[in-house]
Structure formats: structure tokens, C-alpha cells
PALOMAR-112703 format. One line per 8 residues: number of its first residue (from 0); their letters; for each residue x, y, z of N, C-alpha, C. Coordinates in steps of 0.1 Angstrom, whole numbers, plus 5000, padded with zeros to 4 digits. Example, Ala and Ser with C-alpha at 12.3 -4.5 7.8 and 13.67 -1.06 7.14 Angstrom:
2
0) AS) 5132/4943/5078/5123/4955/5078/5132/4967/5078 | 5128/4978/5071/5137/4989/5071/5129/5000/5079
REM end
This chain:
378
0) XXXXXXXX) 3639/5987/5501/3627/5989/5509/3628/6002/5516 | 3618/6012/5515/3619/6025/5521/3619/6024/5536 | 3627/6032/5543/3627/6033/5557/3616/6042/5562 | 3604/6038/5561/3592/6047/5564/3590/6050/5579 | 3596/6042/5588/3594/6044/5602/3604/6054/5608 | 3615/6057/5601/3625/6066/5607/3619/6079/5612 | 3611/6085/5604/3605/6098/5608/3595/6097/5619 | 3590/6085/5622/3580/6083/5632/3586/6080/5646
8) XXXXXXXX) 3599/6079/5647/3605/6075/5660/3602/6086/5670 | 3603/6099/5668/3599/6108/5678/3584/6107/5683 | 3575/6104/5673/3561/6101/5677/3560/6089/5686 | 3567/6078/5683/3566/6066/5691/3572/6068/5705 | 3583/6075/5706/3589/6078/5719/3580/6087/5727 | 3574/6097/5721/3564/6105/5728/3553/6097/5733 | 3548/6087/5725/3537/6078/5730/3542/6070/5742 | 3554/6065/5741/3559/6057/5751/3561/6064/5764
16) XXXXXXXX) 3564/6077/5764/3565/6085/5776/3551/6085/5783 | 3540/6086/5776/3527/6086/5782/3524/6072/5788 | 3527/6061/5781/3524/6048/5786/3532/6045/5799 | 3545/6048/5799/3554/6044/5810/3550/6052/5823 | 3542/6062/5822/3538/6069/5834/3525/6064/5840 | 3519/6055/5833/3506/6049/5839/3510/6040/5850 | 3500/6035/5857/3502/6027/5869/3504/6012/5864 | 3517/6010/5861/3521/5996/5857/3531/5992/5867
24) XXXXXXXX) 3527/5982/5875/3536/5978/5886/3542/5964/5885 | 3534/5955/5879/3539/5941/5878/3550/5939/5868 | 3548/5945/5856/3558/5942/5845/3572/5945/5849 | 3575/5957/5855/3589/5960/5859/3593/5953/5871 | 3584/5946/5878/3588/5939/5890/3592/5924/5888 | 3588/5918/5876/3591/5904/5874/3603/5902/5866 | 3607/5890/5864/3618/5886/5855/3614/5885/5841 | 3621/5892/5832/3618/5891/5818/3628/5881/5812
32) XXXXXXXX) 3623/5870/5806/3632/5859/5802/3632/5858/5787 | 3644/5861/5781/3645/5861/5767/3647/5847/5761 | 3653/5838/5769/3655/5824/5765/3641/5817/5762 | 3632/5819/5772/3619/5813/5771/3611/5819/5759 | 3614/5831/5756/3607/5838/5745/3610/5832/5731 | 3620/5823/5730/3622/5817/5717/3612/5807/5713 | 3603/5803/5723/3593/5793/5720/3582/5799/5711 | 3575/5790/5704/3564/5793/5696/3552/5795/5705
40) XXXXXXXX) 3541/5802/5699/3529/5803/5707/3523/5789/5709 | 3520/5786/5722/3514/5773/5726/3525/5763/5730 | 3538/5766/5727/3548/5756/5730/3552/5757/5745 | 3553/5746/5752/3556/5745/5766/3572/5745/5767 | 3577/5753/5776/3591/5753/5779/3592/5750/5794 | 3601/5740/5797/3603/5736/5811/3616/5741/5817 | 3614/5745/5830/3626/5750/5837/3628/5741/5849 | 3640/5735/5850/3643/5726/5861/3642/5732/5875
48) XXXXXXXX) 3637/5725/5885/3636/5729/5899/3643/5719/5907 | 3654/5722/5914/3661/5713/5922/3654/5713/5936 | 3653/5701/5943/3647/5700/5956/3657/5705/5967 | 3652/5707/5979/3660/5710/5990/3670/5699/5993 | 3682/5703/5997/3692/5693/6001/3689/5686/6014 | 3695/5674/6015/3693/5666/6027/3706/5664/6034 | 3707/5668/6047/3719/5667/6054/3720/5654/6062 | 3732/5648/6062/3734/5635/6070/3747/5637/6078
56) XXXXXXXX) 3748/5628/6088/3760/5628/6096/3772/5624/6088 | 3784/5630/6092/3796/5626/6086/3801/5613/6094 | 3803/5602/6086/3807/5590/6092/3819/5585/6084 | 3831/5585/6090/3843/5580/6083/3841/5566/6078 | 3846/5563/6066/3846/5549/6061/3855/5548/6049 | 3856/5536/6044/3865/5533/6033/3860/5540/6020 | 3847/5541/6018/3842/5547/6006/3832/5558/6011 | 3829/5567/6002/3819/5577/6006/3805/5571/6005
64) XXXXXXXX) 3795/5577/6012/3781/5571/6012/3776/5571/5998 | 3767/5561/5995/3761/5559/5982/3748/5567/5983 | 3749/5580/5982/3737/5589/5982/3740/5601/5974 | 3730/5611/5974/3732/5623/5967/3723/5625/5955 | 3715/5614/5952/3706/5615/5941/3694/5625/5944 | 3687/5630/5935/3676/5639/5937/3666/5638/5926 | 3653/5641/5930/3642/5641/5920/3641/5655/5915 | 3645/5657/5903/3645/5671/5897/3631/5673/5891
72) XXXXXXXX) 3624/5682/5896/3611/5686/5890/3612/5697/5881 | 3601/5702/5876/3602/5714/5867/3589/5722/5867 | 3591/5735/5863/3580/5744/5861/3579/5746/5846 | 3567/5750/5842/3565/5753/5827/3560/5767/5825 | 3564/5772/5814/3559/5785/5809/3556/5784/5794 | 3545/5791/5790/3541/5790/5776/3538/5804/5770 | 3543/5806/5758/3539/5819/5751/3525/5817/5747 | 3515/5824/5754/3501/5821/5753/3494/5831/5743
80) XXXXXXXX) 3501/5843/5742/3494/5854/5734/3503/5860/5724 | 3498/5863/5712/3505/5871/5702/3495/5881/5697 | 3496/5893/5702/3486/5904/5700/3491/5916/5692 | 3482/5922/5686/3485/5934/5678/3474/5945/5680 | 3478/5957/5678/3468/5968/5677/3471/5976/5664 | 3462/5977/5655/3464/5984/5642/3461/5999/5644 | 3469/6007/5636/3467/6021/5636/3467/6025/5621 | 3456/6029/5615/3455/6032/5601/3450/6046/5598
88) XXXXXXXX) 3456/6052/5587/3451/6065/5582/3451/6064/5567 | 3441/6070/5561/3441/6072/5546/3445/6086/5543 | 3446/6089/5530/3451/6102/5525/3442/6113/5529 | 3429/6111/5528/3419/6122/5531/3419/6125/5546 | 3421/6114/5554/3421/6116/5569/3434/6124/5573 | 3445/6121/5566/3457/6128/5569/3456/6143/5566 | 3450/6146/5554/3449/6159/5549/3440/6167/5559 | 3429/6161/5563/3419/6167/5573/3426/6170/5586
96) XXXXXXXX) 3433/6160/5591/3440/6162/5604/3450/6173/5604 | 3457/6175/5593/3467/6185/5592/3461/6199/5591 | 3448/6200/5588/3441/6213/5589/3434/6215/5602 | 3436/6205/5611/3430/6206/5625/3441/6205/5635 | 3440/6194/5644/3449/6192/5655/3463/6188/5650 | 3464/6183/5638/3478/6179/5632/3479/6164/5632 | 3484/6159/5621/3486/6145/5620/3495/6139/5630 | 3506/6146/5633/3516/6141/5642/3511/6139/5656
104) XXXXXXXX) 3503/6149/5660/3497/6148/5674/3487/6136/5675 | 3478/6135/5665/3469/6124/5666/3476/6110/5665 | 3486/6109/5656/3493/6097/5654/3500/6093/5667 | 3507/6102/5673/3513/6099/5686/3503/6094/5696 | 3492/6100/5697/3481/6096/5706/3477/6082/5703 | 3475/6078/5691/3471/6065/5687/3482/6055/5690 | 3494/6058/5688/3505/6049/5692/3505/6047/5707 | 3502/6058/5715/3502/6056/5729/3490/6047/5734
112) XXXXXXXX) 3479/6048/5727/3468/6040/5731/3470/6025/5727 | 3477/6023/5716/3481/6009/5712/3490/6003/5722 | 3501/6010/5726/3510/6004/5736/3503/6002/5749 | 3495/6012/5753/3487/6011/5765/3479/5998/5766 | 3472/5995/5754/3463/5984/5754/3471/5971/5756 | 3482/5969/5750/3490/5957/5751/3497/5956/5765 | 3501/5968/5770/3508/5968/5783/3498/5964/5794 | 3486/5970/5794/3476/5967/5804/3471/5952/5803
120) XXXXXXXX) 3470/5947/5791/3466/5933/5790/3477/5923/5796 | 3489/5926/5793/3500/5918/5799/3501/5920/5814 | 3499/5932/5819/3499/5935/5833/3488/5927/5840 | 3476/5926/5834/3465/5919/5840/3468/5904/5840 | 3475/5899/5830/3478/5885/5830/3487/5881/5842 | 3497/5890/5845/3506/5887/5856/3498/5888/5869 | 3489/5898/5870/3481/5900/5882/3473/5888/5885 | 3468/5881/5875/3460/5869/5877/3467/5857/5883
128) XXXXXXXX) 3480/5858/5884/3488/5847/5890/3486/5847/5905 | 3478/5856/5911/3476/5856/5925/3471/5843/5930 | 3463/5836/5921/3457/5823/5925/3468/5812/5927 | 3480/5815/5923/3491/5804/5924/3500/5807/5936 | 3497/5817/5945/3506/5821/5955/3505/5811/5967 | 3513/5813/5978/3514/5804/5989/3504/5807/6000 | 3506/5818/6007/3498/5822/6018/3494/5837/6017 | 3486/5841/6027/3481/5855/6027/3482/5861/6041
136) XXXXXXXX) 3483/5874/6041/3483/5882/6053/3474/5894/6051 | 3468/5899/6062/3459/5911/6062/3445/5908/6064 | 3436/5918/6063/3422/5916/6065/3415/5918/6052 | 3408/5908/6048/3401/5909/6035/3390/5920/6036 | 3390/5928/6025/3380/5939/6025/3385/5951/6031 | 3397/5952/6037/3402/5963/6044/3415/5967/6038 | 3417/5980/6035/3429/5985/6028/3441/5984/6038 | 3452/5979/6033/3464/5979/6042/3469/5993/6044
144) XXXXXXXX) 3478/5995/6053/3485/6008/6056/3476/6019/6062 | 3465/6014/6068/3455/6024/6074/3460/6031/6086 | 3470/6026/6093/3475/6033/6105/3488/6040/6101 | 3488/6053/6104/3499/6062/6100/3512/6057/6107 | 3523/6056/6099/3536/6052/6105/3537/6038/6109 | 3527/6029/6105/3528/6015/6108/3530/6007/6095 | 3541/6001/6094/3544/5993/6082/3543/5978/6084 | 3535/5974/6094/3534/5960/6098/3529/5952/6086
152) XXXXXXXX) 3520/5957/6078/3515/5949/6067/3527/5945/6058 | 3536/5954/6055/3548/5950/6047/3556/5940/6055 | 3558/5942/6068/3566/5933/6076/3561/5918/6076 | 3548/5917/6077/3543/5903/6079/3541/5896/6066 | 3538/5903/6055/3538/5896/6042/3552/5893/6038 | 3562/5901/6041/3576/5898/6039/3580/5886/6047 | 3575/5884/6059/3578/5872/6067/3574/5859/6060 | 3562/5860/6053/3558/5848/6046/3568/5844/6036
160) XXXXXXXX) 3573/5853/6028/3583/5850/6018/3596/5845/6024 | 3601/5852/6035/3613/5848/6041/3612/5834/6047 | 3601/5831/6054/3599/5818/6060/3599/5807/6050 | 3594/5811/6038/3594/5801/6027/3607/5800/6019 | 3617/5808/6024/3631/5806/6018/3633/5815/6006 | 3625/5825/6003/3627/5834/5992/3640/5843/5994 | 3647/5845/5983/3659/5854/5985/3654/5868/5988 | 3661/5875/5997/3656/5888/6002/3662/5899/5995
168) XXXXXXXX) 3670/5897/5985/3677/5908/5978/3668/5915/5968 | 3657/5910/5964/3649/5917/5953/3634/5913/5955 | 3629/5917/5967/3615/5915/5970/3606/5926/5965 | 3594/5922/5960/3585/5932/5954/3571/5931/5960 | 3565/5942/5961/3551/5943/5966/3543/5952/5957 | 3533/5947/5950/3525/5954/5940/3511/5956/5946 | 3507/5968/5948/3494/5971/5955/3485/5978/5945 | 3471/5978/5948/3462/5985/5939/3462/6000/5942
176) XXXXXXXX) 3455/6007/5933/3456/6022/5934/3449/6027/5947 | 3439/6019/5952/3433/6023/5965/3442/6022/5976 | 3449/6011/5977/3460/6009/5987/3471/6019/5986 | 3474/6023/5973/3484/6033/5970/3479/6047/5976 | 3466/6050/5974/3461/6062/5979/3462/6063/5994 | 3459/6052/6001/3460/6051/6015/3474/6052/6020 | 3483/6046/6013/3497/6046/6016/3502/6061/6015 | 3499/6068/6005/3503/6082/6003/3497/6091/6014
184) XXXXXXXX) 3485/6088/6018/3478/6096/6028/3483/6094/6042 | 3486/6081/6045/3489/6077/6059/3504/6076/6061 | 3512/6073/6051/3526/6070/6053/3536/6081/6047 | 3531/6093/6043/3539/6102/6036/3546/6113/6044 | 3543/6113/6057/3549/6123/6065/3564/6122/6065 | 3570/6134/6063/3585/6134/6061/3592/6130/6074 | 3586/6133/6086/3592/6130/6098/3592/6115/6101 | 3583/6107/6094/3583/6093/6095/3594/6086/6087
192) XXXXXXXX) 3595/6091/6075/3604/6084/6065/3617/6091/6063 | 3619/6103/6068/3631/6110/6067/3633/6115/6053 | 3623/6117/6045/3624/6121/6031/3611/6127/6026 | 3611/6136/6018/3599/6143/6013/3595/6137/5999 | 3602/6127/5994/3600/6122/5980/3586/6117/5978 | 3580/6110/5988/3566/6105/5987/3556/6117/5986 | 3559/6127/5995/3550/6138/5995/3550/6146/5982 | 3562/6149/5977/3564/6159/5966/3564/6152/5952
200) XXXXXXXX) 3568/6140/5952/3570/6133/5939/3560/6121/5937 | 3553/6117/5947/3544/6106/5946/3550/6093/5944 | 3562/6091/5949/3570/6079/5948/3566/6069/5959 | 3564/6057/5956/3562/6047/5966/3576/6042/5970 | 3578/6036/5982/3591/6034/5988/3596/6020/5988 | 3609/6019/5992/3615/6006/5994/3615/6005/6009 | 3607/5996/6014/3605/5994/6029/3608/5980/6033 | 3617/5978/6043/3621/5965/6048/3626/5956/6036
208) XXXXXXXX) 3633/5962/6027/3638/5955/6016/3628/5951/6005 | 3616/5957/6005/3606/5954/5995/3603/5966/5987 | 3604/5965/5974/3601/5976/5965/3585/5977/5964 | 3579/5987/5968/3565/5989/5968/3561/5996/5955 | 3553/5989/5947/3548/5995/5934/3533/5995/5934 | 3528/6001/5924/3513/6003/5922/3509/5999/5909 | 3497/5992/5908/3492/5988/5895/3477/5989/5895 | 3472/5994/5884/3457/5995/5882/3451/5981/5879
216) XXXXXXXX) 3459/5971/5877/3454/5958/5872/3453/5947/5884 | 3456/5951/5896/3455/5942/5907/3440/5936/5907 | 3439/5923/5909/3426/5916/5908/3418/5917/5921 | 3405/5917/5919/3396/5916/5931/3390/5902/5930 | 3392/5894/5941/3388/5880/5941/3374/5879/5948 | 3365/5872/5942/3352/5869/5948/3353/5854/5953 | 3351/5852/5966/3352/5839/5972/3341/5830/5967 | 3344/5817/5969/3335/5806/5966/3324/5806/5977
224) XXXXXXXX) 3314/5798/5975/3303/5797/5984/3305/5787/5996 | 3316/5781/5996/3319/5770/6006/3317/5774/6020 | 3311/5766/6028/3309/5768/6043/3307/5755/6050 | 3312/5755/6063/3310/5744/6072/3318/5731/6068 | 3328/5732/6060/3336/5721/6057/3345/5717/6068 | 3348/5704/6069/3358/5699/6079/3369/5691/6072 | 3381/5690/6078/3391/5682/6072/3387/5667/6073 | 3389/5660/6062/3384/5646/6061/3396/5637/6058
232) XXXXXXXX) 3404/5634/6068/3415/5625/6067/3418/5619/6081 | 3415/5606/6082/3416/5600/6095/3429/5602/6102 | 3441/5599/6096/3454/5601/6103/3458/5615/6104 | 3451/5624/6097/3455/5638/6097/3466/5641/6086 | 3471/5653/6086/3481/5656/6076/3494/5660/6082 | 3505/5657/6076/3518/5661/6081/3521/5675/6075 | 3531/5682/6081/3535/5694/6076/3540/5692/6061 | 3537/5702/6053/3541/5701/6039/3530/5695/6029
240) XXXXXXXX) 3520/5689/6035/3509/5684/6027/3502/5695/6019 | 3499/5693/6007/3493/5704/5998/3479/5700/5993 | 3475/5688/5994/3461/5684/5990/3453/5680/6002 | 3442/5687/6004/3434/5686/6016/3420/5680/6013 | 3416/5669/6019/3403/5664/6017/3393/5671/6026 | 3381/5673/6022/3371/5680/6030/3358/5674/6028 | 3350/5674/6039/3336/5668/6038/3327/5677/6047 | 3315/5672/6048/3304/5678/6057/3298/5690/6052
248) XXXXXXXX) 3306/5700/6047/3301/5713/6043/3294/5713/6029 | 3292/5724/6024/3285/5726/6011/3290/5738/6004 | 3289/5739/5991/3293/5750/5983/3307/5749/5977 | 3311/5759/5970/3324/5758/5963/3336/5764/5970 | 3347/5758/5968/3360/5764/5973/3368/5766/5960 | 3371/5779/5956/3376/5782/5943/3391/5785/5944 | 3398/5783/5933/3412/5787/5932/3413/5802/5935 | 3422/5806/5944/3423/5820/5948/3416/5823/5962
256) XXXXXXXX) 3407/5814/5966/3401/5815/5979/3412/5814/5990 | 3410/5821/6001/3420/5820/6012/3413/5812/6023 | 3419/5801/6027/3413/5792/6037/3422/5792/6050 | 3415/5790/6061/3422/5788/6074/3417/5776/6081 | 3425/5770/6089/3421/5758/6097/3421/5762/6112 | 3410/5757/6118/3408/5761/6132/3421/5757/6141 | 3425/5767/6149/3437/5764/6157/3450/5768/6151 | 3449/5773/6138/3462/5776/6131/3460/5790/6125
264) XXXXXXXX) 3470/5799/6128/3469/5813/6124/3472/5815/6109 | 3479/5805/6103/3482/5807/6088/3470/5806/6080 | 3471/5814/6069/3460/5814/6059/3466/5811/6046 | 3460/5800/6039/3466/5794/6027/3457/5798/6015 | 3464/5800/6004/3458/5804/5991/3454/5790/5984 | 3442/5789/5980/3438/5777/5973/3443/5777/5959 | 3451/5767/5955/3457/5766/5942/3448/5759/5932 | 3441/5748/5938/3433/5740/5930/3419/5739/5936
272) XXXXXXXX) 3409/5742/5929/3395/5743/5935/3390/5730/5940 | 3381/5730/5949/3375/5718/5955/3369/5710/5944 | 3373/5697/5943/3368/5688/5932/3371/5674/5937 | 3360/5666/5936/3362/5652/5941/3365/5650/5955 | 3361/5660/5963/3362/5659/5978/3375/5665/5983 | 3383/5671/5975/3396/5677/5980/3400/5689/5972 | 3408/5697/5978/3413/5710/5972/3428/5711/5975 | 3435/5719/5966/3450/5720/5968/3453/5734/5973
280) XXXXXXXX) 3463/5735/5982/3468/5748/5986/3482/5750/5980 | 3486/5763/5980/3499/5766/5973/3511/5761/5981 | 3522/5759/5973/3534/5755/5979/3539/5766/5989 | 3546/5762/5999/3551/5748/6003/3542/5740/6011 | 3529/5742/6010/3519/5734/6017/3517/5738/6032 | 3512/5729/6039/3509/5731/6054/3522/5734/6061 | 3522/5744/6070/3533/5747/6079/3533/5740/6092 | 3522/5732/6095/3521/5725/6107/3512/5713/6104
288) XXXXXXXX) 3512/5703/6113/3503/5692/6112/3489/5696/6113 | 3480/5688/6107/3466/5691/6106/3458/5679/6109 | 3450/5680/6120/3442/5668/6124/3429/5666/6116 | 3423/5655/6118/3410/5652/6111/3399/5660/6118 | 3389/5663/6110/3377/5670/6115/3379/5684/6120 | 3391/5690/6116/3393/5704/6120/3385/5713/6110 | 3378/5723/6116/3370/5732/6108/3378/5740/6098 | 3373/5742/6085/3379/5749/6075/3370/5762/6073
296) XXXXXXXX) 3377/5773/6073/3370/5786/6071/3375/5792/6057 | 3366/5796/6049/3369/5803/6036/3368/5818/6039 | 3378/5825/6036/3379/5839/6038/3370/5847/6029 | 3368/5860/6032/3360/5869/6024/3366/5874/6011 | 3358/5881/6003/3363/5887/5991/3375/5897/5994 | 3384/5898/5985/3396/5906/5988/3402/5912/5975 | 3410/5922/5977/3419/5927/5966/3432/5920/5967 | 3437/5914/5956/3449/5906/5956/3462/5913/5954
304) XXXXXXXX) 3466/5922/5964/3479/5928/5963/3489/5917/5964 | 3500/5917/5956/3509/5906/5956/3523/5909/5960 | 3529/5901/5969/3543/5902/5973/3550/5890/5967 | 3563/5892/5962/3570/5881/5956/3584/5885/5954 | 3593/5874/5953/3606/5876/5949/3606/5878/5933 | 3614/5887/5928/3614/5890/5914/3617/5877/5906 | 3625/5868/5911/3629/5856/5904/3617/5846/5903 | 3607/5848/5912/3596/5838/5912/3587/5839/5900
312) XXXXXXXX) 3584/5851/5895/3575/5853/5884/3582/5856/5872 | 3580/5849/5861/3587/5851/5848/3577/5855/5838 | 3581/5865/5830/3573/5870/5818/3582/5869/5806 | 3578/5861/5796/3585/5859/5784/3579/5868/5773 | 3587/5877/5767/3581/5885/5757/3590/5885/5744 | 3584/5887/5733/3591/5888/5720/3582/5894/5710 | 3588/5896/5698/3580/5901/5687/3573/5889/5681 | 3561/5891/5675/3554/5879/5669/3563/5874/5657
320) XXXXXXXX) 3562/5861/5656/3570/5854/5646/3566/5857/5632 | 3576/5857/5623/3574/5859/5609/3578/5847/5601 | 3570/5844/5590/3574/5832/5581/3587/5835/5574 | 3597/5827/5576/3610/5829/5569/3616/5843/5572 | 3612/5849/5583/3618/5862/5588/3612/5874/5581 | 3602/5873/5573/3597/5885/5567/3582/5883/5563 | 3576/5894/5560/3562/5894/5554/3560/5906/5545 | 3548/5911/5544/3546/5922/5534/3549/5936/5540
328) XXXXXXXX) 3554/5937/5553/3556/5950/5559/3567/5957/5551 | 3565/5970/5550/3575/5979/5543/3587/5982/5552 | 3584/5982/5565/3595/5986/5575/3590/5981/5589 | 3601/5979/5597/3598/5975/5611/3608/5982/5620 | 3603/5984/5633/3612/5991/5642/3609/5985/5656 | 3619/5981/5664/3617/5975/5677/3619/5987/5687 | 3609/5989/5695/3608/6000/5704/3608/5995/5719 | 3619/5998/5726/3620/5993/5740/3617/6004/5750
336) XXXXXXXX) 3608/6000/5759/3604/6009/5770/3614/6007/5782 | 3623/6017/5785/3633/6015/5795/3627/6013/5809 | 3615/6017/5812/3608/6016/5825/3603/6002/5827 | 3596/5997/5818/3590/5983/5820/3598/5972/5814 | 3607/5975/5805/3615/5965/5798/3608/5959/5786 | 3596/5962/5783/3589/5957/5772/3595/5962/5759 | 3595/5953/5749/3600/5958/5735/3588/5955/5726 | 3583/5966/5720/3572/5965/5711/3577/5965/5697
344) XXXXXXXX) 3570/5957/5688/3574/5957/5674/3564/5966/5667 | 3569/5976/5660/3561/5985/5652/3563/5983/5637 | 3553/5980/5630/3554/5977/5615/3546/5987/5608 | 3550/5989/5595/3542/5997/5586/3539/5990/5573 | 3526/5991/5569/3522/5984/5557/3516/5994/5548 | 3522/5997/5536/3517/6007/5527/3506/6000/5518 | 3494/6006/5519/3483/6001/5512/3478/6011/5501 | 3467/6008/5495/3462/6017/5484/3456/6029/5490
352) XXXXXXXX) 3463/6040/5488/3460/6054/5493/3458/6054/5508 | 3464/6045/5516/3464/6045/5530/3476/6038/5535 | 3478/6040/5548/3489/6033/5555/3484/6027/5568 | 3489/6015/5571/3485/6009/5584/3498/6006/5592 | 3498/6011/5604/3509/6008/5613/3503/5997/5623 | 3512/5989/5628/3508/5978/5637/3518/5978/5649 | 3512/5978/5661/3520/5977/5673/3517/5963/5678 | 3528/5955/5680/3525/5940/5683/3535/5935/5694
360) XXXXXXXX) 3530/5925/5701/3538/5919/5712/3533/5905/5714 | 3542/5895/5717/3539/5882/5721/3544/5879/5735 | 3536/5872/5743/3541/5870/5757/3535/5858/5763 | 3541/5854/5774/3535/5844/5783/3540/5847/5797 | 3533/5843/5807/3537/5846/5821/3535/5833/5830 | 3543/5832/5840/3541/5820/5849/3547/5823/5863 | 3541/5817/5873/3547/5817/5886/3556/5805/5888 | 3569/5807/5886/3578/5796/5886/3581/5790/5900
368) XXXXXXXX) 3578/5798/5910/3581/5794/5924/3570/5799/5933 | 3559/5792/5934/3548/5797/5943/3552/5800/5957 | 3561/5792/5963/3565/5794/5976/3571/5808/5979 | 3576/5814/5968/3582/5827/5970/3572/5839/5966 | 3559/5836/5967/3549/5846/5963/3538/5845/5974 | 3532/5856/5977/3522/5857/5987/3512/5868/5984 | 3501/5869/5992/3491/5879/5990/3490/5888/6002 | 3490/5901/6000/3486/5911/6010/3472/5915/6008
376) XX) 3463/5910/6016/3449/5912/6014/3445/5926/6015 | 3435/5930/6007/3430/5944/6007/3415/5944/6005
REM end
């Protein structure tokens, strides 16, 4: 089998250099899981989740206490997509290009666009996980970081993660390009940060232990139409409750809406839309007790900038599966982007007086620990 891709490696790496410089923030911020990637498209893989431990008094006795059992739950992730972008040239096209801009130039550009398409699609899938987060901080419809030298937005969204027990060693914050522009404009003064990197290199910073990244795929959420709802539960709810009954009001409460309860400063992200008289909020649920007939407020539209622990969000990626390990391809090459960690499969198919290249990737994403994720409203 001829090694037809060897001479294209410089073209592919040139294309990769273009893609890796675009605003991709989610992919390099999450956990890439190779074990989950062994699953077939549509196959569910379960990851065990141990509950919090229960402390008891030490009481001497002849035998140890008969306890220590636990209800082990699980999260699931599925390889949901297997996608490809074709790049094809025939002989006449190649001859014409070599008399103009050059075949190598155009081919590198088309490889760049192919990888860009797959990268942006996967980035958008991760961004859509905002609906599964725990709570929110900020002002909906207002860009964070508007006050020069004030990093409170980072501090308070970080507090949500810390209060929920997230590990503080690898926290991430991915903001949209508008918030990024405000950040650069308001927070770039060298005397504030003791460094000129943000001014001269356009680098976002590591603040309060959170890596701040930028993505063009951050989602804009449009709220439901719900209004005038009240909590509908006679005895009220204990702390930790995650399903809230509501009545009196009208309209929709959608997954991703941010709700608040009168008398409580916390704002919760709706995980399950209002249906059958109740809706669900993200883990770990209510942070305080909630009485009956308390007013429910549905927040305004917002940009879903996301804060999370790297371990909370998992992306499984692999090359599309082959029957018995091979097909009609004349050659294949696995190309890994060192910035995002994505590995693209590039194949070549020699056809009648033309050649088709294929850039392909299979993936699935999941929020494996909603309690360790939050939204910074924008």
C-alpha cells in the first residue's frame, strides 16, 4: 500500500497551526478520556460515583460496628457523533491550481477548514453542557469584568465550586469573546497584574487558581416564559432537595433557566424543565431549606460562561471505527493537536483520476459531576 500521506504531513501541520490559534477554550479545559473512547457510537459507558462518607462516634466494643455500606451511583457518557469532512481534488483541478495559487497552499487551507469544522462542532457540544451545571453568579445580560482591577466575578463563581466540594487544583473558566474583550480592556493594566503578558500577547490569566480561557462557542440562553410561580409543597423542602414542585404561575421553565427563591440569594440552574408541575435543579440541590408558597423568579437571558473543575467534564474522542480494522483507504495518518489534545484521523482514497482526503473524528461529551460546574452569567 503506497504511503501517500507522508508528503502531506507538512500541509496538515500547517493547517493545524491555523486551527489551534482560533478561540477554542472548552476542549483544552476538560478531561479527555481514552478508556471511554473504546465504546461504539450510541453505546452507554457508566462511571461509578461514590457518595459522601458518614462519620459516627467511636464507641469501644467487642466487635466493630456493622456499617460502612454505600449506595454507589453512576454517571453515563456516550459516543454520540462520528463525523467526517471530505477534501477532494481531481487531476484538472490540481493542474489549474499549480498554475495559480498552488496546490499545496489550497490543500493546506482546506485541511485547516476541515479540522476547524470538527473542532468547532465538538467545542459547541461541550458548551451546551451549561444546562447541567449547579448554580450561577453574575448579572444576566451584563458582561463580567466591567470594573477595572476587580476580579470579584472570578472569586464568587469560584466560591460556588469550592462550596460544592470541587478540587481546587485545576479549576477552569471559559468565557465568550465579548467577555474576553472586556477582560482585556479592563483588566490588562500591568500595574494591576504585575505582568505585561495580557497587554502584549493577548493571554488570559490564571486568577485565584482558575485558568481563564476564551471560546467562540459559549452559548446564549433564552429564558422560558414562566412567571408568578410559587413553591408547591406543604412541608417545604430540606436542604439538598433537587426536585421542586411549582404552582399558581404560568409559562415555561426550561432547562438552563436560572431560578431564585424569595429570601435566598442563591441562584440555581434548572436541569430538568417544568413538567407535570415540577422542575429539577442541578446538583447538589438546595443549599438551604425552602418553605411552601415561596415566590420563584426566573432570571433573564444570559451568556453561559462556564466555570468547572477539569475532572467534572469528560470528552471521549477517537477515530471512527473500521470493519475488521481496515477499509478501502490507501493510507491513514493520526494527527494530534498538542494544544487541544484532539487527534484527527486523516485518510486518503485514490479514485478514478481524482483523490479524496477525509478528516474524521468521533466523540461524546458529558458533565460527570454537575456539582463541580457553575455558570458566570454574561
